N, CA, C and O of each residue as an XYZ file, in Angstrom:
792
protein
N       0.453     -1.268     -0.175
C       0.139     -0.018      0.243
C       0.778      0.966     -0.163
O       1.951      0.837      0.189
N       0.501      2.533     -1.116
C       1.346      3.131     -1.164
C       1.207      4.755     -0.120
O       0.128      5.348     -0.124
N       2.274      5.250      0.613
C       2.245      5.625      2.362
C       2.155      7.004      1.822
O       2.680      7.239      0.734
N       1.490      8.013      2.530
C       1.012      9.247      1.993
C       1.781     10.079      2.817
O       2.105      9.649      3.923
N       2.243     11.579      2.343
C       3.387     12.021      2.919
C       2.344     12.664      3.913
O       1.159     12.977      3.802
N       3.627     12.760      5.317
C       2.732     13.852      6.275
C       2.722     15.027      6.692
O       3.810     15.549      6.453
N       2.102     15.630      7.146
C       1.849     16.801      7.338
C       2.993     17.565      7.376
O       3.362     18.246      6.419
N       4.012     17.438      9.206
C       5.101     18.140      8.393
C       6.533     17.589      7.009
O       7.710     17.767      7.321
N       6.421     17.392      6.564
C       6.874     16.438      5.152
C       6.443     16.895      4.372
O       7.049     16.409      3.417
N       5.311     17.982      3.761
C       4.417     18.486      3.176
C       4.962     19.886      3.516
O       5.061     20.677      2.577
N       5.264     20.214      4.533
C       5.835     21.818      5.033
C       7.284     21.391      4.521
O       7.546     22.364      3.814
N       7.661     21.103      4.491
C       9.444     21.293      4.809
C       9.755     20.750      2.753
O      10.854     20.663      2.205
N       8.164     20.457      2.011
C       8.464     20.460      0.772
C       8.118     21.745      0.397
O       8.725     22.190     -0.578
N       7.340     22.414      0.898
C       6.487     23.605      0.342
C       7.442     24.423      1.071
O       7.230     25.476      0.470
N       8.200     24.670      1.795
C       9.540     25.571      1.876
C       9.864     25.666      0.684
O       9.560     26.635     -0.012
N      10.895     24.121      0.060
C      11.089     23.865     -0.734
C      11.091     24.913     -2.145
O      12.049     25.544     -2.594
N       9.549     24.851     -2.709
C       8.915     25.189     -3.707
C       9.021     26.632     -3.577
O       9.224     27.468     -4.457
N       8.851     26.778     -2.345
C       9.078     28.628     -1.840
C       9.942     29.201     -2.291
O       9.943     30.413     -2.509
N      10.977     28.309     -2.547
C      12.709     29.463     -2.446
C      12.614     30.121     -3.902
O      13.487     30.875     -4.330
N      11.614     29.809     -4.529
C      12.397     29.240     -6.543
C      11.852     30.938     -6.344
O      12.545     31.910     -6.642
N       9.865     31.024     -5.530
C       9.345     32.273     -5.533
C       9.381     32.635     -5.244
O       8.517     33.476     -5.494
N      10.181     32.964     -4.236
C      10.627     33.643     -3.086
C      12.276     34.664     -3.763
O      12.605     35.770     -3.334
N      12.841     34.066     -4.590
C      13.916     34.633     -5.484
C      13.543     35.431     -6.571
O      14.213     36.424     -6.855
N      12.215     35.006     -7.427
C      12.011     35.110     -8.080
C      11.248     37.008     -7.820
O      11.312     38.005     -8.539
N      10.706     36.800     -6.694
C      10.109     38.161     -6.200
C      11.400     39.123     -5.744
O      11.331     40.302     -6.091
N      12.393     38.756     -5.103
C      13.086     39.509     -4.267
C      13.913     39.768     -5.141
O      14.880     40.275     -4.572
N      14.188     39.670     -6.866
C      15.465     39.808     -7.404
C      14.963     40.989     -8.216
O      15.701     41.536     -9.035
N      13.431     41.481     -7.949
C      13.449     42.818     -8.871
C      13.229     44.115     -7.458
O      12.368     44.127     -6.578
N      14.078     44.845     -7.644
C      14.326     45.771     -6.891
C      14.018     47.091     -7.247
O      14.455     48.028     -6.579
N      13.523     47.210     -7.936
C      12.311     47.907     -8.470
C      11.174     48.299     -8.417
O      10.557     49.243     -8.911
N      10.873     47.225     -7.562
C       8.960     47.251     -7.377
C       8.989     47.549     -5.879
O       9.937     47.003     -5.313
N       8.498     47.997     -5.395
C       8.186     47.669     -3.964
C       7.216     46.518     -3.348
O       7.172     45.953     -2.255
N       6.534     46.437     -4.428
C       5.294     45.407     -4.698
C       6.163     44.186     -4.762
O       5.731     43.346     -3.973
N       6.891     43.906     -5.203
C       7.833     42.683     -5.268
C       8.149     42.292     -4.019
O       7.937     41.192     -3.508
N       8.816     43.519     -3.414
C       9.934     42.983     -2.296
C       8.688     43.008     -1.318
O       9.208     42.836     -0.215
N       7.735     43.092     -1.188
C       6.587     43.390      0.002
C       6.366     41.799     -0.296
O       6.626     40.942      0.548
N       5.908     41.536     -1.465
C       5.622     40.213     -1.377
C       7.030     39.332     -1.095
O       6.942     39.083      0.108
N       8.193     38.775     -1.547
C       9.187     38.453     -1.427
C       9.389     38.645      0.034
O      10.381     38.030      0.426
N       8.715     39.355      1.032
C       9.337     38.889      2.569
C       8.366     38.422      2.919
O       8.489     37.492      3.716
N       6.984     38.818      2.512
C       5.577     37.594      3.078
C       5.511     36.593      2.957
O       4.654     35.856      3.446
N       6.817     36.164      1.954
C       6.746     34.424      1.252
C       8.195     33.829      2.221
O       8.401     32.730      2.736
N       9.139     35.260      2.178
C      10.240     34.232      2.776
C       9.398     33.666      4.744
O       9.530     32.588      5.322
N       8.539     35.060      5.254
C       7.630     34.859      6.316
C       7.273     33.660      6.595
O       7.527     33.027      7.620
N       6.248     33.101      5.019
C       5.686     31.975      5.450
C       6.510     30.849      5.565
O       6.379     30.018      6.463
N       7.698     30.774      4.326
C       8.659     29.296      4.666
C       9.559     29.500      5.708
O      10.371     28.586      5.852
N       9.642     30.399      6.442
C       9.943     30.365      7.895
C       8.861     29.945      8.789
O       9.188     29.098      9.621
N       7.507     30.394      8.804
C       6.629     29.860      9.838
C       6.875     28.165      9.412
O       7.245     27.319     10.227
N       6.610     27.921      8.112
C       6.806     25.999      8.066
C       7.773     25.430      8.661
O       7.725     24.295      9.136
N       9.066     26.443      8.687
C      10.310     25.747      8.900
C      10.239     25.719     10.825
O      10.817     24.851     11.480
N       9.368     26.917     11.485
C       8.693     26.501     13.326
C       7.857     25.298     12.677
O       8.454     24.227     12.778
N       6.927     25.242     12.197
C       5.623     24.546     12.232
C       6.198     22.438     11.962
O       5.732     21.448     12.526
N       7.149     22.522     11.059
C       7.320     20.777     10.495
C       7.719     20.473     11.733
O       7.073     19.682     12.421
N       8.968     21.136     12.216
C       8.840     20.670     13.371
C       8.129     19.991     14.452
O       7.636     18.956     14.900
N       8.380     21.190     14.580
C       6.293     20.789     16.427
C       5.963     20.067     16.277
O       6.385     19.034     16.796
N       4.788     20.123     15.305
C       4.092     19.077     14.865
C       4.729     17.464     14.756
O       4.132     16.476     15.186
N       5.932     17.442     14.154
C       6.607     16.034     13.798
C       7.487     15.834     15.110
O       8.631     15.458     14.855
N       7.197     16.005     16.457
C       7.692     15.746     17.621
C       6.440     15.941     18.249
O       6.350     15.130     19.171
N       5.323     16.731     18.154
C       3.995     16.442     18.779
C       3.309     15.500     18.421
O       2.518     15.300     19.343
N       3.127     14.762     17.591
C       2.637     14.266     16.913
C       3.123     12.565     16.536
O       2.537     11.543     16.180
N       4.316     12.903     16.801
C       5.147     11.266     16.541
C       5.276     10.909     15.211
O       5.005      9.759     14.863
N       5.980     12.458     13.747
C       5.598     12.218     12.871
C       7.266     12.157     12.128
O       7.610     12.042     10.952
N       7.748     12.238     12.900
C       9.431     12.075     12.737
C       9.746     11.012     11.898
O       9.719      9.865     12.344
N      10.102     11.289     10.503
C      10.765     10.610      9.484
C      12.808     10.658      8.800
O      13.741     11.460      8.767
N      12.612      9.726      8.534
C      14.398      9.771      7.747
C      14.193     10.942      7.115
O      14.837     11.962      7.364
N      12.745     10.804      5.761
C      12.781     11.677      5.304
C      12.682     13.736      5.838
O      13.202     14.566      5.093
N      12.261     13.986      6.602
C      11.557     14.986      7.667
C      13.254     15.017      7.840
O      13.678     15.798      6.988
N      14.034     14.621      8.396
C      15.063     14.669      9.384
C      15.810     15.049      8.049
O      15.861     16.273      7.923
N      16.562     14.171      6.739
C      16.894     14.587      6.010
C      16.999     16.061      4.532
O      17.904     16.389      3.765
N      15.652     16.540      4.736
C      15.184     17.462      3.857
C      14.985     18.923      4.925
O      14.816     20.114      4.661
N      15.075     18.327      5.931
C      14.448     19.585      6.529
C      15.359     20.596      6.858
O      14.815     21.654      7.177
N      16.465     20.588      6.874
C      17.672     21.118      6.868
C      18.017     21.843      5.778
O      18.326     23.031      5.692
N      17.902     20.708      4.673
C      18.122     21.090      3.334
C      17.087     22.431      2.945
O      17.177     23.234      2.016
N      16.386     22.355      3.713
C      14.900     23.881      2.812
C      15.652     24.245      3.314
O      16.598     24.636      2.631
N      15.804     24.423      5.431
C      16.239     25.455      6.034
C      17.611     26.293      4.911
O      17.616     27.469      4.548
N      18.814     25.043      4.534
C      19.544     26.412      3.967
C      19.254     26.460      2.654
O      20.183     27.078      2.134
N      18.358     26.097      1.717
C      18.002     27.081      0.348
C      17.600     28.077      0.519
O      17.758     29.134     -0.091
N      16.666     27.643      1.944
C      15.510     29.443      1.806
C      16.679     30.414      2.444
O      16.571     31.524      1.923
N      17.668     30.375      3.315
C      18.500     31.271      3.594
C      19.810     32.011      3.046
O      20.351     33.108      3.186
N      20.045     30.721      2.289
C      21.937     30.892      1.752
C      20.793     31.454      0.540
O      20.716     32.552      1.090
N      19.636     31.637     -0.917
C      19.178     31.660     -1.394
C      18.941     33.292     -1.461
O      18.993     34.141     -2.351
N      18.568     33.276      0.380
C      18.628     35.027      0.770
C      19.697     35.867      0.688
O      19.692     37.061      0.388
N      20.700     35.097      1.001
C      21.939     36.191      1.454
C      22.747     36.277     -0.088
O      23.639     37.110      0.067
N      22.772     35.951     -0.961
C      22.946     35.498     -2.424
C      22.690     36.532     -3.289
O      23.350     36.995     -4.219
N      21.247     36.918     -2.666
C      20.694     38.091     -2.767
C      20.605     39.268     -2.888
O      20.216     39.997     -3.800
N      21.149     39.497     -1.508
C      21.971     40.568     -0.589
C      22.992     40.834     -0.808
O      23.499     41.896     -0.446
N      23.781     39.637     -1.689
C      25.611     40.358     -2.293
C      25.011     40.846     -3.982
O      25.748     41.753     -4.370
N      24.428     40.667     -4.557
C      23.912     40.793     -5.758
C      23.500     42.480     -5.653
O      24.036     43.486     -6.116
N      22.448     42.287     -4.927
C      22.211     44.295     -4.596
C      23.355     45.594     -5.127
O      23.254     46.698     -5.662
N      24.441     44.721     -4.628
C      25.494     45.536     -4.062
C      25.904     46.184     -5.557
O      26.724     47.090     -5.706
N      25.391     45.730     -6.293
C      25.655     46.495     -7.807
C      24.270     47.206     -8.289
O      24.278     47.407     -9.504
N      23.273     47.567     -7.736
C      22.317     48.354     -7.501
C      22.722     49.499     -8.257
O      23.943     49.396     -8.133
N      22.595     50.202     -8.737
C      22.467     51.436     -9.258
C      22.227     52.886     -8.570
O      22.893     53.921     -8.521
N      20.640     52.376     -7.928
C      20.246     53.428     -7.133
C      20.774     53.837     -6.130
O      20.808     55.023     -5.800
N      21.358     52.703     -5.381
C      22.115     52.680     -4.208
C      20.872     52.625     -3.330
O      20.353     53.578     -2.749
N      20.400     51.098     -3.330
C      18.531     51.724     -2.257
C      18.862     50.165     -1.656
O      18.021     50.019     -0.769
N      19.604     49.061     -1.716
C      19.128     47.850     -1.167
C      20.736     47.871      0.174
O      21.564     48.683      0.588
N      20.354     46.361      0.375
C      21.147     46.503      2.084
C      22.274     45.557      0.705
O      21.938     44.875     -0.263
N      24.102     46.087      1.421
C      25.088     45.291      0.370
C      25.302     44.724      1.510
O      25.248     45.388      2.545
N      25.616     43.238      1.516
C      25.920     42.349      2.445
C      27.444     42.646      0.993
O      27.381     42.877     -0.214
N      28.921     42.431      2.212
C      29.561     42.592      1.583
C      29.928     41.025      1.027
O      29.858     40.293      2.014
N      30.262     40.298     -0.080
C      30.540     39.235     -0.441
C      31.429     38.455      0.329
O      31.585     37.316     -0.112
N      31.970     38.699      1.212
C      33.513     38.073      2.122
C      32.867     37.771      3.693
O      33.336     37.125      4.629
N      31.093     38.821      3.500
C      30.546     38.129      4.676
C      29.733     37.051      4.404
O      29.679     35.985      5.018
N      29.035     37.442      3.337
C      28.255     36.163      3.565
C      29.013     34.741      2.800
O      28.216     33.829      2.579
N      30.553     34.472      2.362
C      30.946     33.180      2.022
C      31.694     32.481      3.548
O      31.914     31.294      3.788
N      31.984     33.766      4.468
C      31.772     33.068      5.892
C      30.796     32.788      6.449
O      30.872     32.157      7.504
N      29.741     33.114      5.993
C      28.170     32.333      6.480
C      28.054     31.597      5.908
O      27.921     30.691      6.731
N      27.950     30.966      4.563
C      27.826     30.450      3.880
C      28.781     28.876      4.079
O      28.440     27.760      3.686
N      29.724     29.167      4.628
C      31.717     28.369      5.153
C      30.891     28.087      6.231
O      30.379     26.991      6.004
N      30.516     28.521      7.268
C      29.904     27.924      8.605
C      28.952     26.448      8.074
O      29.133     25.269      8.376
N      27.970     27.044      7.234
C      26.956     25.779      6.921
C      27.423     24.955      6.761
O      27.385     24.083      7.629
N      28.238     24.721      5.381
C      29.107     23.315      5.115
C      29.823     23.006      5.888
O      30.385     21.974      5.521
N      30.201     23.381      6.961
C      31.688     23.202      7.647
C      30.803     22.675      8.665
O      31.291     21.619      9.067
N      29.650     22.959      9.297
C      28.789     22.283     10.086
C      28.087     21.055     10.062
O      27.836     20.276     10.982
N      27.707     20.993      8.401
C      26.755     20.459      7.854
C      27.891     19.166      7.496
O      27.598     18.006      7.785
N      29.145     19.501      6.869
C      29.938     18.548      6.854
C      30.452     17.780      8.520
O      30.923     16.644      8.560
N      30.303     18.419      9.458
C      30.752     18.217     10.838
C      29.722     17.008     11.089
O      30.097     15.844     11.234
N      28.644     17.339     11.116
C      27.348     16.632     10.941
C      27.397     14.685     10.450
O      27.384     13.563     10.956
N      27.441     15.226      9.448
C      27.734     13.743      8.861
C      28.876     12.703      9.206
O      28.728     11.495      9.390
N      30.293     13.589      9.263
C      31.400     12.652     10.298
C      30.621     12.579     11.213
O      30.559     11.358     11.358
N      29.583     13.260     12.383
C      29.380     12.270     13.968
C      27.990     11.640     13.674
O      27.652     11.112     14.733
N      27.007     11.441     12.723
C      26.760     10.397     12.243
C      27.165      8.746     11.827
O      26.784      7.614     12.126
N      28.206      9.409     10.925
C      29.298      7.885     10.615
C      29.418      7.665     11.964
O      28.805      6.614     12.151
N      29.671      7.889     12.568
C      30.223      7.580     14.066
C      28.982      6.750     15.483
O      29.326      6.117     16.481
N      27.755      7.052     15.076
C      26.255      6.971     15.621
C      26.266      7.909     16.617
O      25.968      7.519     17.745
N      26.647      9.485     16.387
C      26.107     10.569     17.522
C      25.767     11.437     16.641
O      26.306     11.830     15.607
N      24.331     11.819     17.432
C      23.568     13.023     16.807
C      24.133     14.148     17.269
O      24.479     13.940     18.431
N      24.367     15.113     16.967
C      24.405     16.428     17.761
C      23.708     17.688     17.393
O      23.574     18.272     16.318
N      23.207     17.994     18.892
C      22.115     18.730     18.784
C      22.115     20.047     18.739
O      23.137     20.499     19.256
N      21.119     21.160     18.182
C      21.972     22.279     17.812
C      22.329     23.282     19.390
O      21.420     23.207     20.218
N      23.173     23.889     19.671
C      23.364     24.556     20.809
C      22.730     26.052     20.338
O      22.494     26.597     19.259
N      22.545     26.516     22.230
C      22.643     28.038     22.088
C      22.439     29.311     21.083
O      21.565     30.071     20.666
N      24.092     28.979     20.957
C      24.774     30.141     20.216
C      23.754     29.276     18.572
O      22.559     29.569     18.528
N      24.285     28.343     17.436
C      23.545     27.881     16.954
C      22.169     28.628     16.817
O      21.654     28.947     15.745
N      21.591     28.885     18.221
C      19.464     28.786     17.841
C      20.133     30.563     17.545
O      19.529     31.192     16.676
N      21.138     31.176     18.148
C      20.984     32.457     17.968
C      21.430     33.372     16.991
O      21.158     34.555     16.788
N      22.194     32.544     16.418
C      23.034     32.866     15.215
C      21.338     32.550     14.300
O      20.695     33.496     13.844
N      20.916     31.257     14.197
C      19.691     31.064     13.012
C      18.661     32.537     13.736
O      18.317     33.151     12.726
N      18.245     33.073     14.626
C      17.136     33.792     14.941
C      18.136     34.892     14.125
O      18.057     34.803     12.899
N      18.936     35.773     14.577
C      19.676     36.823     14.039
C      19.681     36.616     12.465
O      19.587     37.670     11.837
N      19.753     35.724     11.885
C      19.528     35.661     10.265
C      18.213     36.170      9.962
O      17.990     37.246      9.408
N      17.253     35.238     10.403
C      15.691     35.265     10.437
C      15.328     36.787     10.808
O      14.401     37.357     10.233
N      15.973     37.313     11.632
C      15.562     38.737     12.101
C      16.185     40.065     10.882
O      15.572     41.106     10.646
N      17.442     39.686     10.291
C      18.284     40.542      9.449
C      17.940     40.126      7.900
O      18.099     41.074      7.130
N      17.694     39.446      7.553
C      17.141     39.247      5.694
C      15.520     39.780      5.582
O      15.146     40.253      4.509
N      14.623     39.690      6.677
C      13.108     40.316      6.584
C      13.570     41.807      6.480
O      13.544     42.469      5.443
N      13.998     42.238      7.706
C      14.744     43.771      7.245
C      15.154     44.522      6.565
O      14.663     45.580      6.172
N      16.344     43.931      6.298
C      17.268     43.687      4.350
C      16.250     44.250      3.268
O      16.252     45.290      2.610
N      15.332     43.110      3.336
C      14.142     42.677      1.744
C      13.597     44.338      2.369
O      13.501     44.982      1.324
N      13.221     45.266      3.511
C      12.546     45.732      3.481
C      13.655     47.145      2.962
O      12.987     47.967      2.335
N      14.116     47.273      3.003
C      15.300     48.747      2.564
C      14.662     49.247      1.184
O      14.792     50.449      0.952
N      14.157     48.661      0.479
C      13.469     49.214     -0.407
C      12.613     50.218     -0.507
O      12.609     51.404     -0.835
N      11.548     49.012      0.049
C      10.027     49.855      0.279
C       9.842     51.434      1.019
O       9.249     52.512      0.988
N      11.132     50.381      1.865
C      10.989     51.842      3.513
C      11.697     53.750      2.888
O      11.608     54.872      3.387
N      12.537     53.039      1.225
C      13.152     54.602      0.925
C      11.850     54.737      0.445
O      11.650     55.950      0.508
N      10.491     54.017     -0.155
C       9.830     55.048     -1.159
C       8.447     55.420      0.015
O       7.617     56.323     -0.080
N       8.554     54.599      0.856
C       7.737     55.579      2.412
C       8.528     56.346      2.887
O       7.820     57.350      2.963
N       9.776     56.717      3.387
C      10.416     57.742      3.970
C      11.673     57.455      3.718
O      12.229     56.358      3.768
N      12.310     59.006      3.309
C      13.965     58.721      2.315
C      14.735     59.249      4.313
O      15.778     58.742      4.727
N      14.251     59.848      4.805
C      14.663     60.018      5.981
C      15.002     58.511      7.051
O      16.086     58.003      7.338
N      14.157     58.269      7.289
C      13.879     56.708      7.886
C      14.734     55.148      6.942
O      15.259     54.103      7.328
N      14.469     55.779      5.599
C      15.259     55.111      5.028
C      16.892     54.775      5.247
O      17.355     53.635      5.204
N      17.578     55.849      5.461
C      18.878     56.456      6.203
C      18.950     55.127      7.910
O      19.756     54.275      8.285
N      18.030     55.501      8.280
C      18.544     54.561      9.710
C      18.208     53.010      9.486
O      19.103     52.230      9.811
N      16.828     52.382      8.883
C      16.493     51.613      8.768
C      17.723     50.943      8.424
O      18.023     49.950      9.086
N      18.733     51.456      7.188
C      19.895     50.956      6.143
C      20.605     50.418      7.571
O      20.640     49.241      7.931
N      21.121     51.489      8.244
C      22.433     51.720      9.182
C      21.987     50.374     10.533
O      22.731     49.615     11.155
N      20.439     50.555     10.578
C      20.303     49.830     11.722
C      20.842     47.864     11.073
O      21.605     46.996     11.497
N      19.950     47.994      9.954
C      20.602     46.603      8.640
C      21.703     46.142      9.058
O      21.747     45.128      9.754
N      22.860     46.880      8.665
C      23.709     46.828      8.496
C      24.456     45.971      9.878
O      25.195     44.987      9.857
N      23.876     46.868     11.185
C      24.333     46.817     12.367
C      24.186     44.987     12.644
O      24.964     44.079     12.936
N      22.814     45.112     12.374
C      22.537     43.408     12.517
C      22.771     42.402     11.602
O      22.364     41.243     11.523
N      23.759     43.308     10.694
C      24.425     41.602      9.862
C      25.712     41.351     10.382
O      26.190     40.217     10.399
N      26.417     42.553     10.892
C      27.086     41.955     11.470
C      27.699     41.694     13.060
O      28.834     41.793     13.525
N      26.482     41.341     13.608
C      25.769     41.224     14.626
C      25.425     39.234     14.486
O      25.836     38.353     15.240
N      24.636     39.119     13.361
C      24.521     37.307     12.744
C      26.209     37.312     12.878
O      26.862     36.764     13.766
N      26.804     38.222     11.543
C      28.170     36.924     11.432
C      29.417     36.950     12.118
O      30.475     36.525     11.654
N      29.177     37.716     13.792
C      29.660     37.769     15.051
C      29.072     36.096     15.452
O      29.755     35.087     15.279
N      28.032     36.106     15.866
C      27.255     34.970     15.981
C      27.672     33.558     15.169
O      27.816     32.362     15.422
N      27.765     34.420     14.097
C      27.935     33.236     12.287
C      29.736     32.004     13.513
O      30.064     31.055     14.225
N      29.957     32.732     13.070
C      31.602     32.705     13.715
C      31.572     31.960     14.629
O      31.517     30.730     14.613
N      31.608     32.689     15.515
C      31.383     31.901     17.207
C      31.086     30.830     17.289
O      31.769     29.845     17.568
N      29.514     30.975     16.935
C      28.560     29.430     16.786
C      29.532     28.216     16.465
O      29.868     27.236     17.131
N      29.918     28.740     14.947
C      30.878     27.601     14.432
C      31.685     26.690     14.608
O      31.771     25.490     14.348
N      33.023     28.457     15.728
C      34.195     27.719     16.400
C      33.546     27.131     17.912
O      34.320     26.900     18.841
N      32.553     26.987     18.008
C      31.854     26.917     19.712
C      31.330     24.959     19.014
O      31.662     24.070     19.798
N      30.813     24.618     18.069
C      30.167     23.514     17.725
C      31.794     22.715     17.133
O      31.999     21.525     17.371
N      32.843     23.596     16.351
C      33.972     22.107     16.444
C      34.976     21.646     16.917
O      35.769     20.718     16.755
N      34.591     23.338     18.171
C      35.883     22.909     19.511
C      34.687     22.154     20.336
O      35.178     21.065     20.632
N      33.934     22.186     20.625
C      32.917     21.076     21.651
C      32.765     19.661     21.392
O      32.434     18.836     22.244
N      33.147     19.295     19.572
C      32.968     18.087     19.154
C      34.803     17.431     18.525
O      35.280     16.408     18.035
N      35.147     18.455     18.846
C      36.429     18.159     18.230
C      37.266     16.351     18.201
O      38.133     15.917     17.442
N      36.652     15.779     19.183
C      36.893     14.400     19.725
C      36.541     13.870     18.240
O      37.136     12.876     17.824
N      35.782     14.387     17.606
C      35.074     13.600     16.185
C      36.409     13.419     14.825
O      36.477     12.541     13.964
N      37.091     14.280     15.000
C      38.007     14.657     14.385
C      39.875     14.369     14.406
O      40.857     14.529     13.681
N      39.527     13.882     15.674
C      41.157     13.036     16.307
C      41.974     11.964     15.441
O      43.166     11.663     15.510
N      40.855     11.430     14.514
C      41.635     10.642     13.946
C      41.788     10.804     12.760
O      42.292     10.005     11.971
N      41.290     12.041     12.503
C      41.761     12.282     10.856
C      43.307     12.901     11.000
O      43.952     13.192      9.993
């Protein structure tokens, strides 16, 4: 008998489907309406991230598919947003949030390193739960990205507010960068015994 996909896994797949839709709207920096739409899609996708895990645990619907696809869906969403923000450095109107490429590289590099570390841990029969610093890093990114997406709509609403919004957004980006570096270092240090035989 063919098994149907459970609700948490459907939410995970919805998040993956929403990624290219989000990219389509976020790329159009000339339209405030498109930016608002991109923000709404990002928020909806982020909400599905919170819901799928909670539902899976509460209703005992945790599956191997969910364990595998959920973190992939999360990284697809966040990484696509970060790359888009780097792309805005070429905005001729000087409106967007400029994430320097080196900041994006560090953030993405941290995710690849930690993901690889988790795979090593799995081969040794160890499951490493996300720590408090990793969670704070994720929260900071989930705050920074919507703030950055709103910079262009804010420009069209209020020029003075736009200047302060950009300053606050940039500060939030560097806070997120600091948490990225520290949480990555802490993760590797706390689990350094996994690479002692390398």
